[in-house]
C-alpha positions, 0 to 999 in steps of 0.5 A, a space after each residue: 729124150 731131148 724133149 724130156 730134158 728140155 721139160 726138166 730144165 724148164 721146170 727147174 728154171 721155173 722153180 728157181 724163179 719162184 723161190 728167188 722172188 720169195 713166193 710161198 704158199 699161204 699158211 706155210 713156212 713162209 708166213 713170217 712177220 717183219 723183223 723176225 717177230 714171232 709173238 704178237 699182240 693184236 690190239 682192238 682196232 679203233 672205229 672212226 666210222 659211224 657204224 657201230 661194232 665194226 672194230 669188233 668184227 675186224 679185230 676178231 677176224 684179224 686175230 683169227 687169221 694171225 692165229 692160224 699162221 704157223 710161224 706166229 703166236 698171238 698173245 693176250 698180254 702186250 707185255 708178252 709180245 715182241 710186236 703190237 699190231 694196232 689198227 683203225 677202221 677208217 671208212 665204211 660205206 653202204 650204198 645202192 649198187 643195182 636197180 631194177 628197170 621199173 621205178 628205179 627200185 634198189 635191188 642190191 647194195 655194195 658195202 665197203 670197209 677200209 682200215 689202216 694197220 701198224 705193226 710196231 716192235 715192243 722193244 724200241 717202238 719202231 714201225 715194222 710195217 704200215 699199210 691199209 686195206 679195203 674190201 667191198 661186198 654186195 648184198 640183196 635189197 629186200 622189202 623186209 627191213 630185217 632181211 636187208 639188215 641181216 644181209 648187211 651184217 653178213 656182208 660186214 662179216 665177210 668183208 672183215 674176214 677178207 680184210 684180215 686175209 689181206 692185211 696178213 698177206 701184206 704184212 707177211 709178203 717178202 717179195 
């Protein structure tokens, strides 16, 4: 009886601590944008790298991620939005990360993308959130150039999805 009561008290204390810090499950009711914003427009990210089309990958991933949120409506017209999310792909790097023992042949590449984003209120242009995110992924090297380029493209896509998740989580975090 005493053990059961202690477990109940500990469970209640844990729940109060979790609720008190603002923790929420991803994709749930807690996914709220700063300033009470519910309707956003997501602008095409700028690309400040020499790698073409990264802005499309990142922008599309961010739009898809925010579109899945329960408390956010993504609109196609900035005039219909309460806030505008804009961003920049600021860094891209793909370099050898693993070598074989013989003749230092490259066996794996690491790709990294960094982006910055700003969420601004439409009515007064004030910054509601500003930050950056970075992510890396690896892909296999190949003697076949087409396979290697395909691996890099898949890695870029995966990084874009991860960056979108990271930006969403940082913007909606309310700890």
